[in-house]
C-alpha positions in Angstrom: 58.3 -43.7 -5.7 58.2 -42.7 -9.4 54.9 -41.4 -10.8 53.7 -43.4 -13.7 51.5 -42.3 -16.6 48.4 -44.0 -15.3 48.5 -42.0 -12.0 48.8 -38.7 -13.9 45.9 -39.6 -16.1 43.8 -40.6 -13.2 44.6 -37.4 -11.3 43.8 -35.3 -14.4 40.6 -37.1 -14.9 39.5 -36.7 -11.3 40.5 -33.0 -11.4 38.4 -32.3 -14.5 35.4 -34.2 -13.3 35.5 -32.3 -10.0 35.8 -28.9 -11.9 32.9 -30.0 -14.1 30.7 -31.0 -11.2 31.4 -27.8 -9.4 30.4 -25.8 -12.5 27.3 -27.8 -12.8 26.0 -27.7 -9.2 28.6 -25.9 -7.0 27.1 -22.4 -7.5 23.9 -23.5 -5.7 25.2 -23.5 -2.1 27.0 -20.1 -2.9 23.7 -18.8 -4.2 21.8 -19.9 -1.1 24.3 -18.4 1.3 24.1 -15.0 -0.6 20.3 -15.2 -0.6 20.2 -15.7 3.2 22.7 -12.8 3.7 20.6 -10.5 1.6 17.4 -11.4 3.4 19.1 -10.7 6.7 20.4 -7.4 5.5 16.9 -6.4 4.2 15.3 -7.3 7.5 17.7 -4.9 9.2 17.2 -2.1 6.6 13.4 -2.1 6.2 12.5 -1.1 9.8 14.8 1.9 9.5 13.3 3.3 6.3 11.1 6.4 6.6 7.5 5.9 5.7 7.7 8.1 2.6 10.2 5.6 1.1 7.9 2.6 1.5 5.5 1.6 -1.2 1.9 0.5 -0.7 0.7 -2.2 -3.1 -3.0 -2.4 -3.8 -4.3 -5.3 -5.8 -7.6 -6.1 -7.3 -9.1 -9.5 -6.5 -8.4 -10.6 -10.1 -4.7 -9.9 -9.6 -4.4 -12.1 -6.5 -3.4 -15.0 -8.7 -0.2 -13.2 -9.6 0.7 -12.9 -5.9 2.5 -15.8 -4.2 3.6 -15.7 -0.6 7.0 -17.2 0.2 7.2 -16.4 3.9 4.9 -14.3 6.2 6.7 -11.1 5.2 8.0 -12.0 1.7 6.1 -12.4 -1.5 6.5 -12.7 -5.3 4.2 -10.7 -7.6 4.2 -11.6 -11.3 7.3 -13.8 -10.7 9.3 -10.8 -9.3 10.4 -10.5 -5.6 
């Protein structure tokens, strides 16, 4: 069966739309997977750290607005994890 010009154009169009859509939104699942892997890795590392390598954060009551809890053991302070 010979390939006609319309089939080639259709294939190229579908290919470019697929590439465009992946560039538009395809990074998000990859980002979520990497984020989960990093959280799991940190949960393994933190309990093994010596106490002198941990940082205690003390906040004044007026600074509490800058603190946002994401999970019971994870927070963002001034929009930084």
